[in-house]
C-alpha angles and dihedrals in degrees: 000000000000111000126231096018117171106221096218091059097056095109137112113227120244112275094034134084135191115219137174110233113185092326096317122108110231131191113211127197104219098178109042097028098236088151122224135330130199137158121243119177094174103058139021128028096351092050089054092047091050090058102033104025096105102251117232090347094067117104094248092055093047092049093052091048103250113167136160106301092359120105114166121206112249136206109199101203097185101037100166107166091349096240096139092035089056093051091051091049090050089052090056105267123135103235131192109193120199124197121172093194102088098205091053091049089050091055092049093048091049089053090049092049091055095042094053088064092055115105093224100039103032096088096050106031089077087074087075116072123187121216122184095210142100107269093209092068092045094052092046093053100043135065118241108297103154132060094215137029113204121203130188101167122187108268119215106268130226122230113307113278136171088252093067107101118241093237091054091049090052093050093046090051092047103043106012122207125335103261098173098052095131091054091043092054094044094050091045092052091050092049106042115085096206115011149342118225120201121192112214139169110262094250098040122110118249115277112278088352093284116141114231126231089243141340133232115198132204130181098281105006142036135214117225109205122204114192116215 
């Protein structure tokens, strides 16, 4: 079961449907024909990234503060499909992922349920916990419990093109843009005990116009780091 579910949010938006297909939970777009979406931590892109992602030397790990023998606890406040949260868990971090869009959280939890049965992933996948809840409310109501808050807010999209990934199209259709980004950043900085990490496109302005303490860049994205 997904933890921390708010009962009133257990709905699938109009135009979408959740279906079980041979033991895999699938989200289907019935109105704009985006096809189907599911989460698989065992095979595909995430399996490749687990092996070839670069370990603690990759930009994500550096941004969060991973070092030899040092694994900070992370609250991923905008979990989405949990791709970065999964990588951090695989690298040894304890990660609590929050996603306020209930169908997306359902997909992630289904992927976790299947991964925990895998011989290779079972022992480590338990480091990643899925919560179907708005992280802002959680951080406001709790004392500091995590070293790092990780944010990957939805960035305003350009006109639809073939280059836009299907998963991103699904998420944009489901949750729209991040309208409360200033509040999200402020609450995150008050909550995290060590740092807040914000993932941004290379050319995007800093979140809410606030300059970070330092920046770590990768090929297509950058990580703005705010020390607490």
